[in-house]
N, CA and C atoms as a LAMMPS dump frame, in Angstrom:
ITEM: TIMESTEP
0
ITEM: NUMBER OF ATOMS
369
ITEM: BOX BOUNDS ff ff ff
-5.0000000000000000e+02 5.0000000000000000e+02
-5.0000000000000000e+02 5.0000000000000000e+02
-5.0000000000000000e+02 5.0000000000000000e+02
ITEM: ATOMS id mol type element x y z
1 1 1 N 0.867 -1.251 0.042
2 1 2 C 0.028 -0.1 -0.086
3 1 3 C 0.916 1.095 -0.138
4 2 1 N 0.643 2.208 -0.867
5 2 2 C 1.469 3.347 -0.913
6 2 3 C 1.262 4.171 0.41
7 3 1 N 2.377 4.827 0.764
8 3 2 C 2.318 5.738 1.889
9 3 3 C 2.949 7.094 1.489
10 4 1 N 2.198 8.201 1.86
11 4 2 C 2.672 9.482 1.651
12 4 3 C 3.751 9.788 2.625
13 5 1 N 4.902 10.233 2.147
14 5 2 C 5.967 10.736 2.92
15 5 3 C 5.843 12.234 2.999
16 6 1 N 5.438 12.68 4.272
17 6 2 C 5.017 14.223 4.515
18 6 3 C 6.268 14.945 4.867
19 7 1 N 7.325 14.226 5.558
20 7 2 C 8.477 14.883 6.174
21 7 3 C 9.654 14.346 5.583
22 8 1 N 10.745 15.119 5.545
23 8 2 C 12.031 14.649 5.222
24 8 3 C 13.132 15.306 5.915
25 9 1 N 14.212 14.582 6.155
26 9 2 C 15.421 15.164 6.809
27 9 3 C 16.474 15.595 5.94
28 10 1 N 16.967 16.687 6.025
29 10 2 C 17.906 17.419 5.06
30 10 3 C 19.238 17.626 5.963
31 11 1 N 20.209 16.761 5.659
32 11 2 C 21.651 17.052 6.462
33 11 3 C 22.435 17.914 5.666
34 12 1 N 23.331 18.394 6.586
35 12 2 C 24.514 19.283 5.965
36 12 3 C 23.931 20.748 5.865
37 13 1 N 24.531 21.502 4.985
38 13 2 C 24.026 22.78 4.71
39 13 3 C 24.981 23.73 5.514
40 14 1 N 24.582 25.044 5.77
41 14 2 C 25.455 26.058 6.193
42 14 3 C 25.952 25.892 7.755
43 15 1 N 25.313 24.864 8.406
44 15 2 C 25.5 24.496 9.781
45 15 3 C 26.531 23.507 9.869
46 16 1 N 26.998 22.892 8.833
47 16 2 C 27.979 21.671 8.72
48 16 3 C 27.365 20.342 8.379
49 17 1 N 28.22 19.387 8.322
50 17 2 C 27.871 18.11 7.843
51 17 3 C 27.077 17.383 8.975
52 18 1 N 27.184 17.615 10.283
53 18 2 C 26.329 16.917 11.204
54 18 3 C 25.09 17.61 11.48
55 19 1 N 24.748 18.817 10.788
56 19 2 C 23.611 19.456 11.061
57 19 3 C 22.401 18.855 10.35
58 20 1 N 21.184 18.982 10.868
59 20 2 C 19.996 18.518 10.127
60 20 3 C 18.766 19.313 10.304
61 21 1 N 17.867 19.247 9.371
62 21 2 C 16.671 20.05 9.501
63 21 3 C 15.648 18.973 8.85
64 22 1 N 14.429 18.892 9.864
65 22 2 C 13.416 18.09 9.268
66 22 3 C 12.319 18.923 8.462
67 23 1 N 11.88 18.838 7.512
68 23 2 C 11.105 19.747 6.707
69 23 3 C 9.789 18.996 6.467
70 24 1 N 8.591 19.625 6.681
71 24 2 C 7.3 19.17 6.378
72 24 3 C 7.02 19.637 4.802
73 25 1 N 6.679 18.513 4.225
74 25 2 C 6.465 18.778 2.717
75 25 3 C 5.018 19.861 2.498
76 26 1 N 5.15 20.611 1.644
77 26 2 C 4.017 21.607 1.408
78 26 3 C 3.06 20.807 0.459
79 27 1 N 1.761 21.057 0.517
80 27 2 C 0.83 20.429 -0.526
81 27 3 C 0.951 21.538 -1.686
82 28 1 N 0.423 21.318 -2.828
83 28 2 C 0.325 22.301 -3.88
84 28 3 C -0.555 23.348 -3.448
85 29 1 N -1.573 23.135 -2.804
86 29 2 C -2.487 24.296 -2.232
87 29 3 C -1.816 25.025 -1.387
88 30 1 N -0.839 24.615 -0.513
89 30 2 C -0.184 25.305 0.541
90 30 3 C 0.74 26.299 -0.307
91 31 1 N 1.461 25.736 -1.363
92 31 2 C 2.401 26.409 -2.005
93 31 3 C 1.716 27.662 -2.772
94 32 1 N 0.587 27.487 -3.215
95 32 2 C 0.059 28.379 -4.087
96 32 3 C -0.569 29.56 -3.137
97 33 1 N -0.996 29.06 -2.092
98 33 2 C -1.377 30.115 -0.956
99 33 3 C -0.295 31.063 -0.521
100 34 1 N 0.935 30.449 -0.277
101 34 2 C 2.065 31.136 0.178
102 34 3 C 2.529 32.077 -0.898
103 35 1 N 2.57 31.646 -2.219
104 35 2 C 2.937 32.539 -3.246
105 35 3 C 1.899 33.646 -3.326
106 36 1 N 0.696 33.419 -3.122
107 36 2 C -0.27 34.359 -3.279
108 36 3 C 0.005 35.48 -2.25
109 37 1 N 0.32 35.171 -0.968
110 37 2 C 0.453 35.953 0.308
111 37 3 C 1.647 36.747 -0.095
112 38 1 N 2.716 36.152 -0.511
113 38 2 C 3.985 36.796 -0.776
114 38 3 C 3.75 37.703 -1.985
115 39 1 N 2.935 37.562 -3.035
116 39 2 C 2.768 38.631 -3.967
117 39 3 C 1.837 39.799 -3.465
118 40 1 N 0.834 39.434 -2.416
119 40 2 C 0.072 40.589 -1.902
120 40 3 C 0.882 41.426 -1.26
121 41 1 N 2.076 40.896 -0.394
122 41 2 C 2.864 41.76 0.318
123 41 3 C 3.84 42.583 -0.588
124 42 1 N 4.321 41.857 -1.561
125 42 2 C 5.113 42.578 -2.539
126 42 3 C 4.413 43.7 -3.189
127 43 1 N 3.157 43.684 -3.675
128 43 2 C 2.581 44.692 -4.458
129 43 3 C 2.303 45.876 -3.459
130 44 1 N 1.991 45.562 -2.339
131 44 2 C 1.729 46.786 -1.247
132 44 3 C 2.94 47.214 -0.598
133 45 1 N 3.998 46.723 -0.883
134 45 2 C 5.212 46.994 -0.041
135 45 3 C 5.719 48.536 0.034
136 46 1 N 5.47 49.212 -0.898
137 46 2 C 5.786 50.672 -0.904
138 46 3 C 4.663 51.409 -0.112
139 47 1 N 3.455 50.808 0.073
140 47 2 C 2.46 51.629 0.785
141 47 3 C 2.419 51.069 2.29
142 48 1 N 3.224 50.093 2.825
143 48 2 C 3.27 49.632 4.137
144 48 3 C 3.661 50.753 5.23
145 49 1 N 2.894 50.555 6.116
146 49 2 C 3.408 51.296 7.521
147 49 3 C 4.488 50.535 8.274
148 50 1 N 5.079 51.07 9.063
149 50 2 C 6.202 50.271 9.899
150 50 3 C 5.595 49.056 10.599
151 51 1 N 4.278 49.378 11.163
152 51 2 C 3.455 48.452 12.054
153 51 3 C 3.253 47.088 11.094
154 52 1 N 2.803 47.527 9.888
155 52 2 C 2.224 46.438 9.114
156 52 3 C 3.458 45.655 8.573
157 53 1 N 4.604 46.28 8.39
158 53 2 C 5.889 45.437 8.046
159 53 3 C 6.349 44.381 9.21
160 54 1 N 6.223 44.86 10.403
161 54 2 C 6.571 44.104 11.592
162 54 3 C 5.632 42.938 11.602
163 55 1 N 4.237 43.427 11.275
164 55 2 C 3.237 42.087 11.435
165 55 3 C 3.491 41.128 10.295
166 56 1 N 3.859 41.607 9.044
167 56 2 C 4.083 40.691 8.121
168 56 3 C 5.257 39.796 8.274
169 57 1 N 6.4 40.505 8.87
170 57 2 C 7.541 39.654 9.079
171 57 3 C 7.163 38.517 10.185
172 58 1 N 6.511 38.852 11.233
173 58 2 C 6.086 37.79 12.103
174 58 3 C 5.333 36.839 11.565
175 59 1 N 4.413 37.088 10.583
176 59 2 C 3.554 36.19 9.77
177 59 3 C 4.485 35.293 9.05
178 60 1 N 5.487 35.913 8.388
179 60 2 C 6.374 35.023 7.665
180 60 3 C 7.184 34.078 8.567
181 61 1 N 7.483 34.587 9.526
182 61 2 C 8.321 33.646 10.548
183 61 3 C 7.327 32.428 10.858
184 62 1 N 6.085 32.723 11.16
185 62 2 C 5.134 31.692 11.609
186 62 3 C 4.961 30.559 10.426
187 63 1 N 4.846 31.178 9.302
188 63 2 C 4.528 30.4 8.065
189 63 3 C 5.669 29.42 7.951
190 64 1 N 7.009 30.038 8.079
191 64 2 C 8.032 29.036 7.978
192 64 3 C 8.351 28.11 9.021
193 65 1 N 7.916 28.57 10.213
194 65 2 C 7.993 27.587 11.355
195 65 3 C 6.979 26.498 11.262
196 66 1 N 5.803 26.686 10.521
197 66 2 C 4.981 25.639 10.201
198 66 3 C 5.627 24.339 9.501
199 67 1 N 6.665 24.686 8.724
200 67 2 C 7.248 23.583 7.818
201 67 3 C 8.663 23.046 8.209
202 68 1 N 9.242 23.97 9.155
203 68 2 C 10.52 23.485 9.798
204 68 3 C 10.105 22.69 11.107
205 69 1 N 10.185 21.494 10.927
206 69 2 C 9.399 20.509 11.976
207 69 3 C 10.419 20.289 13.209
208 70 1 N 11.893 20.235 12.887
209 70 2 C 12.777 19.988 13.815
210 70 3 C 14.204 20.326 13.259
211 71 1 N 15.092 20.762 14.15
212 71 2 C 16.489 20.928 13.711
213 71 3 C 17.501 20.708 14.911
214 72 1 N 18.818 20.625 14.409
215 72 2 C 19.855 20.53 15.618
216 72 3 C 20.588 21.66 15.324
217 73 1 N 20.19 22.852 14.962
218 73 2 C 21.083 24.051 14.719
219 73 3 C 21.401 24.644 16.088
220 74 1 N 22.568 25.374 15.835
221 74 2 C 23.045 26.157 16.854
222 74 3 C 23.319 27.611 16.706
223 75 1 N 23.446 28.462 17.715
224 75 2 C 23.684 29.818 17.342
225 75 3 C 25.152 30.033 17.642
226 76 1 N 25.551 31.317 17.684
227 76 2 C 26.821 31.797 17.747
228 76 3 C 27.421 31.881 19.071
229 77 1 N 26.624 31.806 20.116
230 77 2 C 27.051 31.998 21.539
231 77 3 C 28.13 31.137 21.917
232 78 1 N 28.897 31.421 22.932
233 78 2 C 29.926 30.655 23.274
234 78 3 C 29.321 29.306 23.704
235 79 1 N 30.01 28.261 23.374
236 79 2 C 29.573 26.829 23.677
237 79 3 C 28.59 26.456 22.767
238 80 1 N 28.118 27.296 21.67
239 80 2 C 27.265 26.929 20.497
240 80 3 C 25.95 26.286 21.219
241 81 1 N 25.155 27.205 21.848
242 81 2 C 23.939 26.693 22.568
243 81 3 C 22.939 26.328 21.442
244 82 1 N 22.314 25.296 21.553
245 82 2 C 21.288 24.93 20.529
246 82 3 C 20.228 25.967 20.392
247 83 1 N 19.756 26.269 19.151
248 83 2 C 18.611 27.263 18.823
249 83 3 C 17.47 26.581 19.243
250 84 1 N 16.51 27.371 19.829
251 84 2 C 15.022 26.855 20.032
252 84 3 C 14.545 26.252 18.738
253 85 1 N 13.518 25.298 19.043
254 85 2 C 12.773 24.761 17.859
255 85 3 C 11.787 25.782 17.334
256 86 1 N 11.788 25.957 15.865
257 86 2 C 10.936 26.994 15.44
258 86 3 C 9.551 26.876 15.855
259 87 1 N 9.032 25.648 16.116
260 87 2 C 7.589 25.817 16.441
261 87 3 C 7.429 26.214 17.907
262 88 1 N 8.338 26.359 18.673
263 88 2 C 8.27 26.927 20
264 88 3 C 8.627 28.421 20.101
265 89 1 N 9.551 28.74 19.222
266 89 2 C 9.839 30.281 19.068
267 89 3 C 10.087 30.697 17.679
268 90 1 N 9.112 30.99 16.894
269 90 2 C 9.193 31.531 15.432
270 90 3 C 10.072 32.64 15.292
271 91 1 N 10.386 33.381 16.396
272 91 2 C 11.316 34.467 15.904
273 91 3 C 12.825 34.115 15.943
274 92 1 N 12.96 32.654 16.193
275 92 2 C 14.323 32.287 16.08
276 92 3 C 14.933 32.593 14.751
277 93 1 N 14.077 32.504 13.76
278 93 2 C 14.798 32.819 12.489
279 93 3 C 15.369 34.15 12.237
280 94 1 N 15.01 35.179 13.05
281 94 2 C 15.788 36.353 13.117
282 94 3 C 17.196 36.428 13.51
283 95 1 N 17.481 35.246 14.273
284 95 2 C 18.848 35.173 14.555
285 95 3 C 19.703 34.365 13.521
286 96 1 N 19.086 34.075 12.344
287 96 2 C 19.821 33.202 11.464
288 96 3 C 20.495 34.133 10.448
289 97 1 N 21.648 33.489 9.953
290 97 2 C 22.404 34.191 8.928
291 97 3 C 21.557 33.932 7.67
292 98 1 N 21.846 34.88 6.652
293 98 2 C 21.06 34.901 5.45
294 98 3 C 21.191 33.533 4.614
295 99 1 N 22.565 33.052 4.812
296 99 2 C 22.638 31.813 4.082
297 99 3 C 21.982 30.629 4.656
298 100 1 N 21.634 30.671 5.995
299 100 2 C 20.842 29.65 6.718
300 100 3 C 19.458 29.903 6.316
301 101 1 N 18.914 30.942 6.099
302 101 2 C 17.481 31.162 5.585
303 101 3 C 17.368 30.676 4.169
304 102 1 N 18.202 30.949 3.339
305 102 2 C 18.219 30.544 2.116
306 102 3 C 18.304 29.074 1.942
307 103 1 N 19.056 28.391 2.802
308 103 2 C 19.281 26.945 2.885
309 103 3 C 17.703 26.51 3.309
310 104 1 N 17.091 27.055 4.208
311 104 2 C 15.785 26.528 4.56
312 104 3 C 14.725 26.666 3.559
313 105 1 N 14.74 27.901 2.82
314 105 2 C 13.662 28.11 1.732
315 105 3 C 14.056 27.125 0.626
316 106 1 N 15.43 26.941 0.192
317 106 2 C 15.389 25.865 -0.842
318 106 3 C 15.179 24.532 -0.439
319 107 1 N 15.341 24.193 0.869
320 107 2 C 14.882 22.856 1.374
321 107 3 C 13.363 22.714 1.36
322 108 1 N 12.639 23.868 1.602
323 108 2 C 11.152 23.893 1.485
324 108 3 C 10.827 23.532 -0.037
325 109 1 N 11.541 24.076 -0.875
326 109 2 C 11.148 23.81 -2.318
327 109 3 C 11.646 22.533 -2.907
328 110 1 N 12.327 21.719 -2.018
329 110 2 C 12.726 20.45 -2.31
330 110 3 C 14.145 20.215 -2.978
331 111 1 N 14.928 21.32 -2.801
332 111 2 C 16.343 21.465 -3.273
333 111 3 C 17.098 20.77 -2.303
334 112 1 N 17.886 19.8 -2.497
335 112 2 C 18.894 19.22 -1.525
336 112 3 C 20.191 19.767 -1.672
337 113 1 N 21.168 19.787 -0.597
338 113 2 C 22.465 20.216 -0.909
339 113 3 C 23.157 19.425 -2.255
340 114 1 N 22.883 18.231 -2.417
341 114 2 C 23.447 17.421 -3.414
342 114 3 C 22.882 17.998 -4.796
343 115 1 N 21.644 18.2 -4.74
344 115 2 C 21.036 18.664 -6.088
345 115 3 C 21.596 19.955 -6.466
346 116 1 N 21.935 20.819 -5.315
347 116 2 C 22.451 22.11 -5.688
348 116 3 C 24.018 22.121 -6.054
349 117 1 N 24.63 21.118 -5.637
350 117 2 C 25.973 20.863 -6.044
351 117 3 C 26.028 20.3 -7.42
352 118 1 N 25.179 19.432 -7.806
353 118 2 C 25.067 19.042 -9.186
354 118 3 C 24.846 20.169 -10.174
355 119 1 N 23.664 20.994 -9.779
356 119 2 C 23.531 22.158 -10.63
357 119 3 C 24.707 23.076 -10.9
358 120 1 N 25.415 23.376 -9.704
359 120 2 C 26.43 24.307 -9.961
360 120 3 C 27.639 23.729 -10.703
361 121 1 N 27.758 22.407 -10.749
362 121 2 C 28.791 21.811 -11.375
363 121 3 C 28.537 21.782 -12.877
364 122 1 N 27.142 21.731 -13.29
365 122 2 C 26.781 21.636 -14.665
366 122 3 C 26.823 23.105 -15.172
367 123 1 N 26.766 24.166 -14.465
368 123 2 C 26.554 25.415 -14.921
369 123 3 C 27.864 25.846 -15.868
């Protein structure tokens, strides 16, 4: 009997070979809704009040936290303290480096580090 695999573990990335993140797969409908929301924000970006921008950033963090199920990532503090799980603290994304956020977004789209290497080698 077929079984839908709705999560996948992505290893490596900007936090090193021992790092991992478990990503919940998006349905097609969820992908479309997210793109629609991003387009709405983009269209009204010039008209945004500072309060609206803060609210939209918080919404983006919550949306991303819905799909990052688990990770073993650490922060820059001495002793490399583990970062909180996004489901417990969606604001944790604010502490990430741009490269780390890019890795998460690519992982959400289904791009693995191995696929990314293959693409860059063929360019």
